[in-house]
C-alpha positions, 0 to 999 in steps of 0.5 A, a space after each residue: 495479512 492484517 491491516 492496521 488502521 491508525 485513527 490519529 493519522 492525518 492519512 485518510 483510511 483508504 490511503 492507509 489500506 492501499 498503502 498496507 496492501 501495496 508493501 504486502 505485495 512488495 514484501 511477498 506477504 501477498 502473492 500473485 493471484 492471492 484472494 483479498 477479503 470481499 470489501 463487506 468482510 474487510 469493512 466488517 472486520 476492520 469496523 469501517 464503511 464499505 465505501 471506504 474499503 471500496 475506494 482502496 480497492 479502486 485505487 489499487 485496481 487503477 494503479 494496476 496492483 489488483 484485478 477484480 471481478 464479480 465472480 472472484 472479487 478482488 485479487 493480487 495481479 499476476 503481473 505487475 507492470 514495472 514502470 522503472 521510475 517513480 511517480 512524481 508525487 512518490 518522489 516529492 513524498 520521498 524527499 519530504 521523508 528524507 527532509 524530516 529524517 534529516 532534520 531529525 538527525 538520522 544519518 545517511 547511512 541509516 537511511 541507506 540501510 533502510 532502503 537496503 533492508 526494503 529491497 531484500 
């Protein structure tokens, strides 16, 4: 999986890394048990500080997407706990995105199509 960072984005780099890994897990691009690059390797590849990658990995571990240990590094969890609901912050982020889409003239049907494609 290739992680791409938008240096002009207002979203911090560690969150961009986190978000792309979550999307990779959701899409199946990252399989259960799959080994992720080491913190140093990913930081070197992207030309960023190791602490930035470490912060992203720690967040993913806290959220239950990754498991880490000294011997094997970071791996995608075999079983990701399904909460069955969205967090309040995710719900608010979705509302913000939908509001911007509505103001931009995006039709409800197009949003529904995007959601359906994302769930395939």
